[in-house]
C-alpha positions as CSV (number, residue, x, y, z in Angstrom):
1,M,-2.4,0.0,22.0
2,P,-3.7,-0.6,18.4
3,E,-3.0,-4.2,17.8
4,T,0.7,-5.0,15.1
5,T,1.1,-8.0,12.9
6,S,4.6,-9.3,11.7
7,Q,4.5,-8.4,7.9
8,P,5.2,-12.0,5.9
9,A,7.7,-12.0,3.5
10,Q,5.9,-12.8,0.5
11,L,2.5,-11.5,-0.2
12,R,0.0,-12.7,-2.8
13,G,-3.1,-10.3,-3.8
14,Q,-5.2,-8.7,-6.3
15,T,-3.4,-5.6,-8.0
16,W,-5.0,-2.6,-7.8
17,V,-3.3,-0.2,-10.8
18,F,-3.8,4.0,-10.5
19,G,-1.5,6.7,-11.8
20,D,0.6,9.2,-11.4
21,N,-0.1,11.6,-8.0
22,L,-2.7,9.8,-6.3
23,N,-3.8,12.2,-4.0
24,T,-4.4,10.8,-0.3
25,D,-7.9,12.9,-0.4
26,V,-8.7,11.0,-3.7
27,L,-7.8,7.8,-2.3
28,H,-9.6,8.5,0.7
29,P,-11.9,11.6,0.4
30,P,-12.2,13.6,3.5
31,S,-16.2,12.7,3.8
32,Y,-14.9,9.6,5.3
33,Y,-12.8,10.1,8.4
34,S,-14.7,9.4,11.5
35,L,-13.7,7.4,15.0
36,D,-15.9,4.8,13.6
37,P,-13.5,1.8,11.9
38,N,-16.7,1.0,9.4
39,I,-16.9,4.6,8.0
40,V,-13.5,4.8,7.4
41,R,-13.3,1.3,5.9
42,S,-16.1,2.0,3.7
43,G,-14.1,5.2,2.0
44,L,-11.1,3.2,0.7
45,F,-11.2,4.6,-3.1
46,K,-14.3,6.5,-2.8
47,G,-12.8,9.4,-4.8
48,I,-11.5,7.3,-7.5
49,D,-14.2,4.5,-8.2
50,A,-17.4,4.4,-5.6
51,N,-17.8,0.8,-5.8
52,L,-14.2,-0.5,-5.8
53,Q,-13.5,-0.8,-2.2
54,E,-16.3,-3.6,-2.4
55,R,-14.0,-5.5,-4.5
56,V,-11.3,-5.2,-2.6
57,R,-10.0,-8.5,-0.9
58,A,-7.5,-8.9,2.6
59,G,-4.2,-8.9,1.4
60,D,-4.6,-7.0,-2.1
61,M,-1.9,-4.4,-3.2
62,I,-1.9,-0.7,-4.9
63,V,0.5,0.1,-7.4
64,G,0.8,3.1,-8.6
65,G,3.0,5.6,-10.4
66,H,5.2,8.8,-9.4
67,N,4.1,11.0,-5.9
68,F,1.5,8.3,-4.7
69,G,-0.1,9.2,-1.8
70,C,0.9,13.5,-2.5
71,G,-1.6,15.3,-0.5
72,S,-2.5,15.6,3.3
73,S,-0.8,14.0,5.5
74,R,-3.8,12.7,8.0
75,E,-3.5,9.3,8.9
76,T,-6.8,8.4,8.3
77,S,-6.1,7.7,4.7
78,I,-3.4,4.6,5.9
79,R,-6.0,4.0,8.4
80,S,-8.3,2.7,5.8
81,L,-5.5,0.7,3.9
82,Q,-5.3,-1.2,7.3
83,L,-8.9,-1.9,7.8
84,N,-9.5,-2.8,4.2
85,G,-6.5,-5.3,4.6
86,I,-4.1,-3.8,1.6
87,A,-0.9,-5.8,2.4
88,A,1.1,-3.6,0.5
89,V,1.5,-0.3,-1.8
90,V,4.1,-0.4,-5.1
91,A,4.6,2.8,-6.5
92,L,7.3,4.3,-8.9
93,D,7.6,6.9,-5.8
94,F,5.7,8.0,-3.4
95,A,4.9,11.6,-1.3
96,R,7.4,11.8,1.5
97,I,4.7,11.5,4.7
98,F,2.8,9.3,3.0
99,F,5.5,6.6,2.4
100,R,6.8,7.7,6.5
101,N,3.0,7.3,7.5
102,A,2.2,3.7,6.3
103,T,5.9,2.6,7.1
104,N,5.2,3.3,11.2
105,H,1.6,1.5,10.2
106,G,3.2,-1.4,9.3
107,I,2.3,-1.4,5.7
108,P,5.1,-1.5,3.7
109,C,5.7,1.0,0.6
110,C,8.4,-0.4,-2.4
111,R,9.4,1.5,-5.5
112,I,9.7,-0.3,-8.9
113,V,13.6,0.5,-10.3
114,N,12.5,0.4,-13.8
115,P,9.5,2.4,-14.5
116,E,8.7,1.2,-17.8
117,E,7.7,-2.0,-16.2
118,L,4.9,-0.3,-14.2
119,A,2.8,-1.2,-17.5
120,A,2.9,-5.1,-16.7
121,F,0.4,-4.5,-13.9
122,R,-2.7,-5.0,-14.5
123,H,-6.0,-3.5,-12.3
124,G,-7.7,-6.4,-10.9
125,G,-4.6,-8.8,-11.7
126,E,-3.1,-11.0,-9.5
127,A,0.8,-10.8,-8.3
128,T,3.1,-12.0,-6.3
129,L,5.2,-10.1,-3.5
130,H,8.4,-11.4,-2.7
131,L,9.5,-8.8,0.1
132,D,12.9,-10.2,0.8
133,A,14.0,-11.0,-2.5
134,G,12.9,-7.6,-3.9
135,F,10.8,-8.2,-6.2
136,F,7.0,-8.8,-7.8
137,E,6.3,-11.6,-9.8
138,L,3.6,-11.3,-12.4
139,P,1.0,-14.2,-13.9
140,D,3.2,-14.8,-17.4
141,G,6.3,-15.5,-14.8
142,R,7.4,-11.9,-15.3
143,Q,10.0,-10.4,-12.0
144,V,9.5,-6.6,-11.5
145,K,12.7,-5.6,-9.5
146,L,11.9,-3.1,-6.8
147,A,14.9,-0.5,-5.1
148,P,16.3,-2.1,-1.6
149,V,14.7,-0.5,1.5
150,G,16.9,0.1,4.7
151,E,17.5,-2.6,7.3
152,F,15.7,-0.3,9.7
153,V,12.3,-0.1,7.3
154,R,12.9,-3.3,7.6
155,K,12.6,-4.2,10.8
156,V,9.7,-1.6,11.1
157,W,7.6,-3.6,8.3
158,A,8.3,-6.8,9.9
159,A,7.0,-5.8,13.5
160,G,4.2,-5.0,12.0
161,G,4.8,-1.1,12.1
162,L,6.5,1.0,14.8
163,L,4.7,0.3,17.9
164,G,5.5,-3.0,16.6
165,L,9.0,-2.4,17.5
166,L,8.4,-1.1,21.4
167,P,9.4,-3.3,24.6
């Protein structure tokens, strides 16, 4: 059975910012689908920036616009996020299957309430996500409000994924 880890209520890391309609086949190209975790891990962001994956650290977060995670419903993209230690994905809204796959694997997906606040995030900048309080704190002290999530989704995140809820 895959390992699951519970999600802390406060996450601090770099933010990697992308625009609207980030397709999972660009986020993690099909040429990196493999049973070898090193190959899967190395494919993150290769369809966007060939060198970005090397700069990602465990605890970093992805920030996106509308329709984040559109495209294929393959879980390999989510596995790549996990293998790179991506702590959360924050966007204006998500493709339904991406949201569900990420949640099932314990990766929080949070929606930004005010679309104008997306511009406050910086590619490679630092931020702190306060999951329980429902906001992002930026280095200048500004708080970006996040939409509330349901109790069951929060339980799945806290358990580190759906499998973490099994006895």
